[in-house]
C-alpha positions as CSV (number, residue, x, y, z in Angstrom):
1,M,0.0,0.0,0.0
2,S,1.6,3.2,-1.1
3,L,1.2,6.5,0.8
4,Q,1.4,9.8,-1.4
5,I,1.1,13.2,0.4
6,G,0.6,16.3,-1.8
7,I,2.4,19.5,-0.6
8,V,0.5,22.8,-1.1
9,G,0.7,26.3,0.0
10,L,1.2,29.8,-1.3
11,P,4.4,30.7,-3.0
12,N,7.6,31.3,-1.0
13,V,6.3,29.5,2.2
14,G,9.0,27.0,2.0
15,K,7.4,24.1,0.2
16,S,10.2,23.5,-2.0
17,T,12.8,23.9,0.8
18,L,10.9,21.4,2.8
19,F,10.7,19.0,0.0
20,N,14.3,19.1,-0.8
21,A,15.0,18.6,2.9
22,V,12.6,15.5,3.5
23,T,13.4,13.8,0.2
24,R,17.3,14.7,0.5
25,T,17.4,15.9,-3.1
26,Q,17.7,19.3,-4.8
27,N,15.0,18.3,-7.4
28,A,12.7,21.0,-6.1
29,Q,13.8,24.5,-7.3
30,A,13.7,26.8,-4.2
31,A,14.0,30.4,-4.9
32,N,13.0,33.7,-3.5
33,Y,10.5,34.5,-6.1
34,P,6.8,33.3,-6.8
35,F,6.1,30.2,-9.1
36,C,9.8,28.9,-9.1
37,T,8.2,25.2,-9.1
38,I,6.3,24.7,-12.3
39,D,6.1,20.9,-12.9
40,P,5.3,18.8,-9.7
41,N,8.3,17.3,-8.0
42,V,8.1,13.7,-6.7
43,G,10.1,12.2,-4.1
44,V,10.0,8.9,-2.2
45,V,11.2,8.9,1.4
46,E,11.7,5.9,3.6
47,V,9.4,5.8,6.7
48,P,11.7,6.0,10.0
49,D,11.1,3.1,12.1
50,E,13.6,2.0,14.7
51,R,12.0,-1.3,14.8
52,M,13.6,-2.3,11.5
53,V,17.0,-1.8,13.1
54,K,16.3,-4.3,16.0
55,L,14.8,-6.9,13.6
56,A,17.8,-6.6,11.3
57,E,20.1,-7.1,14.1
58,I,18.4,-10.4,15.1
59,V,17.6,-11.9,11.6
60,K,20.7,-10.5,9.8
61,P,18.9,-10.3,6.4
62,E,20.4,-9.9,3.0
63,R,18.5,-6.5,2.6
64,V,16.2,-4.1,4.7
65,L,13.4,-2.6,3.0
66,P,11.5,0.1,5.0
67,A,7.9,1.5,4.1
68,T,7.9,4.5,1.9
69,V,6.2,7.6,1.6
70,E,5.7,9.6,-1.7
71,F,5.7,13.4,-1.6
72,V,4.4,15.5,-4.4
73,D,5.6,19.1,-4.3
74,I,3.2,21.4,-6.7
75,A,3.4,24.7,-7.8
76,G,2.5,27.5,-5.3
77,L,-1.1,28.5,-5.4
78,V,-2.6,32.1,-5.2
79,K,-6.0,33.5,-4.8
80,G,-7.8,32.8,-8.0
81,A,-5.9,29.4,-8.8
82,A,-9.0,27.6,-9.2
83,S,-10.2,29.9,-12.0
84,G,-6.7,30.0,-13.7
85,E,-4.9,32.7,-11.8
86,G,-1.1,32.2,-11.1
87,L,-0.2,28.9,-12.5
88,G,-3.8,27.9,-12.6
89,N,-6.2,24.9,-11.7
90,K,-4.2,22.3,-13.8
91,F,-1.7,22.0,-11.0
92,L,-4.4,21.1,-8.6
93,S,-5.1,18.2,-10.7
94,H,-1.6,16.9,-9.5
95,I,-2.7,16.1,-6.0
96,R,-6.2,14.6,-7.0
97,Q,-4.7,11.0,-6.7
98,C,-2.9,11.6,-3.4
99,N,-4.0,10.0,-0.1
100,A,-3.6,13.1,2.1
101,I,-2.7,16.8,1.5
102,A,-0.2,18.7,3.6
103,Q,-0.7,22.6,3.6
104,V,2.5,24.4,4.4
105,I,2.0,27.7,6.1
106,R,4.6,30.3,6.6
107,V,4.7,31.6,10.3
108,F,8.3,32.6,10.3
109,V,9.0,36.4,9.7
110,D,11.9,37.2,7.4
111,D,11.9,40.6,5.6
112,N,14.5,39.0,3.1
113,V,12.0,36.4,2.0
114,I,9.3,38.0,-0.1
115,H,5.5,37.1,0.7
116,V,3.3,37.1,-2.1
117,H,0.9,39.3,0.0
118,D,3.7,41.4,1.4
119,N,3.0,40.4,5.0
120,V,2.9,37.2,7.1
121,D,-0.6,36.3,8.1
122,P,-1.1,32.5,8.5
123,K,-4.8,32.6,9.0
124,R,-5.3,34.4,5.9
125,D,-2.8,32.2,3.9
126,K,-4.6,29.1,5.2
127,E,-8.0,30.5,4.1
128,I,-6.9,31.4,0.8
129,I,-5.6,27.9,0.0
130,E,-8.7,26.1,1.3
131,A,-11.0,28.5,-0.6
132,E,-9.2,27.5,-3.9
133,L,-9.5,23.9,-3.1
134,I,-13.1,24.2,-2.4
135,L,-13.7,26.3,-5.6
136,A,-11.9,23.6,-7.7
137,D,-14.0,20.9,-6.1
138,L,-17.1,23.0,-6.5
139,E,-16.3,23.0,-10.3
140,T,-16.1,19.3,-10.3
141,V,-19.4,18.8,-8.3
142,S,-21.4,21.3,-10.3
143,K,-20.6,19.3,-13.6
144,R,-21.8,16.0,-12.1
145,Y,-24.8,17.6,-10.5
146,D,-26.0,19.2,-13.9
147,L,-25.3,15.7,-15.6
148,L,-27.5,14.0,-12.9
149,V,-30.2,16.6,-13.2
150,S,-30.3,15.8,-16.9
151,Q,-30.3,12.0,-16.4
152,S,-33.0,12.2,-13.5
153,K,-35.7,13.4,-16.0
154,T,-36.2,9.6,-16.6
155,G,-37.5,9.3,-13.0
156,N,-35.1,6.7,-12.0
157,P,-35.3,6.7,-8.2
158,K,-31.6,5.9,-7.8
159,I,-30.5,8.7,-10.1
160,V,-32.7,11.2,-8.4
161,A,-31.4,10.3,-5.0
162,A,-28.1,10.7,-6.4
163,R,-28.9,14.1,-7.8
164,D,-30.4,15.2,-4.5
165,T,-27.3,14.2,-2.5
166,M,-25.0,15.8,-5.2
167,G,-27.2,19.0,-4.8
168,E,-26.7,18.9,-1.2
169,L,-22.9,18.5,-1.5
170,K,-23.0,21.3,-4.0
171,L,-24.6,23.7,-1.6
172,H,-22.3,22.6,1.3
173,L,-19.3,23.6,-0.9
174,E,-20.8,27.0,-1.8
175,T,-21.0,27.9,1.8
176,G,-17.3,27.5,2.1
177,K,-17.1,24.1,3.7
178,L,-14.8,21.3,3.0
179,A,-16.2,18.1,1.4
180,F,-14.4,16.1,4.1
181,N,-16.9,17.4,6.6
182,F,-19.9,16.6,4.4
183,N,-19.2,12.9,4.3
184,D,-21.2,11.4,7.3
185,G,-20.1,7.8,6.6
186,S,-23.6,6.9,5.0
187,D,-23.7,5.0,1.9
188,A,-25.3,7.8,-0.1
189,H,-22.5,10.3,1.0
190,R,-20.0,7.8,0.2
191,E,-21.2,6.7,-3.1
192,A,-21.8,10.4,-4.2
193,M,-18.1,11.2,-3.8
194,A,-16.6,7.8,-4.6
195,D,-15.2,8.6,-7.9
196,L,-14.9,12.5,-7.8
197,H,-11.4,12.5,-6.1
198,L,-12.2,15.9,-4.4
199,L,-9.5,17.7,-3.1
200,T,-11.2,18.8,0.1
201,N,-12.3,15.2,0.9
202,K,-8.8,14.1,1.6
203,P,-7.3,14.0,5.1
204,L,-5.6,17.4,5.6
205,L,-2.5,18.0,7.7
206,Y,-1.0,21.4,8.4
207,I,2.7,22.2,8.5
208,A,3.8,25.5,10.3
209,N,7.0,26.5,8.9
210,V,8.6,28.4,11.8
211,S,11.7,29.9,13.0
212,E,14.5,27.7,14.6
213,S,13.8,29.1,18.1
214,E,9.9,28.7,17.6
215,C,10.4,25.2,16.5
216,S,12.3,24.1,19.8
217,M,9.6,25.8,21.8
218,L,6.7,24.2,20.1
219,Q,8.1,20.7,20.1
220,K,8.6,21.0,24.0
221,N,5.3,22.6,24.6
222,P,2.2,21.0,23.1
223,A,-0.1,23.7,24.6
224,M,1.6,26.2,22.3
225,I,0.8,24.1,19.5
226,E,-2.9,24.3,20.4
227,E,-2.6,28.1,20.8
228,L,-1.1,28.2,17.2
229,K,-3.8,26.2,15.8
230,A,-6.5,28.4,17.3
231,K,-4.6,31.4,15.9
232,I,-4.6,30.1,12.6
233,G,-8.0,28.7,12.5
234,I,-7.1,24.9,12.5
235,A,-9.8,22.6,14.4
236,P,-8.7,20.9,17.7
237,N,-8.8,17.5,16.1
238,Q,-6.6,18.3,13.0
239,K,-2.9,17.9,13.0
240,L,-0.5,20.9,12.9
241,I,3.3,19.9,12.8
242,P,5.8,22.6,13.5
243,I,8.9,22.5,11.3
244,C,11.8,24.7,10.5
245,A,12.4,24.1,6.8
246,K,15.9,25.6,7.3
247,I,16.8,23.1,9.9
248,E,15.3,20.2,7.9
249,E,17.3,21.2,4.9
250,E,20.6,21.0,7.1
251,L,19.5,17.8,8.6
252,G,19.0,16.3,5.0
253,A,22.8,16.9,4.4
254,L,24.0,15.0,7.5
255,S,24.6,11.4,8.3
256,T,22.2,9.8,10.8
257,E,24.6,10.2,13.9
258,D,25.4,13.7,12.8
259,A,21.8,14.5,12.5
260,Q,20.9,13.4,15.8
261,A,23.8,15.4,17.5
262,F,22.6,18.4,15.6
263,L,19.0,18.0,16.8
264,A,20.2,17.6,20.4
265,D,22.4,20.7,20.0
266,L,19.1,22.8,18.9
267,G,17.1,21.2,21.7
268,L,14.9,19.3,19.4
269,Q,13.4,15.9,20.0
270,E,13.1,14.7,16.4
271,A,13.3,15.7,12.8
272,G,10.2,17.2,11.4
273,L,9.9,14.5,8.7
274,N,9.2,11.9,11.4
275,A,6.4,13.9,12.9
276,V,4.9,14.5,9.3
277,I,4.9,10.8,8.6
278,R,3.5,9.7,11.9
279,A,0.8,12.3,11.7
280,A,-0.1,11.1,8.1
281,Y,-0.3,7.4,9.2
282,D,-2.4,8.5,12.3
283,T,-4.7,10.6,10.1
284,L,-5.0,8.0,7.4
285,G,-5.6,5.1,9.8
286,Y,-2.4,3.3,8.6
287,M,-0.1,1.0,10.6
288,T,2.8,-1.3,9.8
289,Y,3.6,-4.9,10.1
290,F,6.8,-6.9,9.2
291,T,8.0,-9.8,7.5
292,A,11.4,-11.0,8.7
293,G,13.5,-13.7,6.9
294,V,17.1,-14.2,5.9
295,K,16.4,-12.8,2.3
296,E,14.8,-9.5,3.8
297,V,13.2,-7.7,6.7
298,R,10.4,-5.6,5.2
299,A,7.9,-3.1,6.5
300,W,4.3,-3.1,5.1
301,T,1.7,-0.5,5.2
302,I,-1.9,-1.5,6.1
303,N,-5.2,0.0,7.3
304,K,-5.9,-0.4,11.2
305,G,-8.5,-3.1,11.3
306,D,-7.3,-5.2,8.3
307,T,-7.4,-8.9,8.8
308,A,-4.7,-11.4,8.2
309,P,-5.8,-12.2,4.7
310,Q,-5.9,-8.4,3.8
311,A,-2.5,-7.8,5.0
312,A,-1.2,-10.8,3.0
313,G,-3.0,-9.2,-0.1
314,V,-0.6,-6.1,0.3
315,I,2.3,-8.5,-0.4
316,H,0.5,-10.2,-3.5
317,T,-3.1,-10.6,-4.3
318,D,-2.4,-14.4,-4.6
319,F,-1.5,-14.4,-0.9
320,E,-5.0,-13.1,-0.1
321,K,-6.9,-15.4,-2.4
322,G,-5.1,-18.5,-1.2
323,F,-4.7,-17.6,2.3
324,I,-4.5,-20.6,4.7
325,A,-3.0,-19.3,8.0
326,A,-0.5,-16.8,9.4
327,E,2.3,-17.5,11.8
328,T,2.3,-14.3,13.9
329,C,4.5,-12.9,16.6
330,G,4.2,-9.6,18.2
331,Y,7.4,-7.4,17.8
332,E,8.0,-7.3,21.6
333,D,7.9,-10.9,21.8
334,F,10.0,-11.4,18.6
335,V,12.8,-9.4,20.1
336,A,12.6,-10.6,23.6
337,C,12.8,-14.0,22.4
338,G,15.8,-13.3,20.1
339,G,13.8,-14.1,16.9
340,E,11.5,-16.7,15.2
341,A,13.0,-19.9,16.7
342,G,13.0,-18.5,20.3
343,A,9.6,-17.1,20.1
344,K,8.3,-20.6,18.8
345,E,10.2,-22.4,21.7
346,K,8.6,-20.0,24.3
347,G,5.1,-20.4,22.7
348,K,4.9,-16.8,21.5
349,L,4.6,-17.7,17.9
350,R,0.7,-18.2,17.2
351,I,-1.1,-19.6,14.3
352,E,-3.9,-17.2,13.4
353,G,-6.7,-17.6,10.9
354,R,-8.8,-15.7,8.3
355,D,-10.5,-13.6,11.3
356,Y,-7.4,-12.4,12.9
357,V,-7.1,-8.5,13.1
358,M,-3.6,-7.3,12.5
359,K,-1.8,-5.4,15.2
360,D,0.8,-2.8,14.6
361,G,4.1,-4.4,14.8
362,D,3.1,-8.0,14.1
363,V,5.8,-10.1,12.5
364,M,4.2,-12.3,10.0
365,H,4.7,-15.4,8.0
366,F,1.7,-16.3,5.6
367,R,0.7,-19.8,4.6
368,F,-1.0,-19.8,1.3
369,N,-2.0,-22.0,-1.6
370,V,-2.8,-20.9,-5.1
């Protein structure tokens, strides 16, 4: 299961700097003028997971394959983007297939870095971006609504119901609300939006690009993050991750050991990338299980609540179709017992069937027949 996060924001908020930092590349052009990113930049990042190190120490595999996240950095949006202003609506299409959207909001103040609106106002910037996403979705929904109005003239009850639901969604967007808040989990709402790929129906994360001193203070004081969320207009149940893009850029050029020392010197608990990925997993309801053999130790991303056959299907669809059973051991037990042999000897290796609900960190070996 792949995880793709689209990075959006106004020009010159630090999107491309952040992208270069977290992907450890210089693929995204970062410059002090608007619209320096034209085509979307795509980078694949390994998911940091200390459990992989422990598993590799025990199993000593030929290779270690962490889970990955794909970041998509698109051109900076401006007011009117949905109607073609700036680089226009076509760049919004680059994030329609993403699992989640991360909006980078500039909080730091630096007169040497141009702001497209001449002053730093995080709340205004957030509202501009969300308004453009809503307008882009409204265009999509309006087209579908007009089509359903025409088709409903036949009197088909199913089409009439779909038309009415689409009309409700259209009105919802017209009042400036995100599509995500329209979806009440009902079949009617879910089916109405299933194939529209609405931008505002995706889980939304917020990344506050702050100064170095602010980053340290915010990481140490969760209450300050809540205060910043309130100031920007972010709901209490939504994620806001404070990051200093300049620090992340410097970290990207260091070895793992040097990066840890650098973070400690700055009084930071972890790299911002780790927090972003963890927030994305949590928001999307993802978790990780492992396979651990002499050929490879590998992390696999699945949905919370997935059963053993569904987890097997992430490796290959044949594994799910021909699922027989799963040899299962919790990560902590696997490490404590020194591996599979020790876990089996101490009765910690279990045989689970089709109804087994996966747990984060499970170490699995699937039995299947095709």
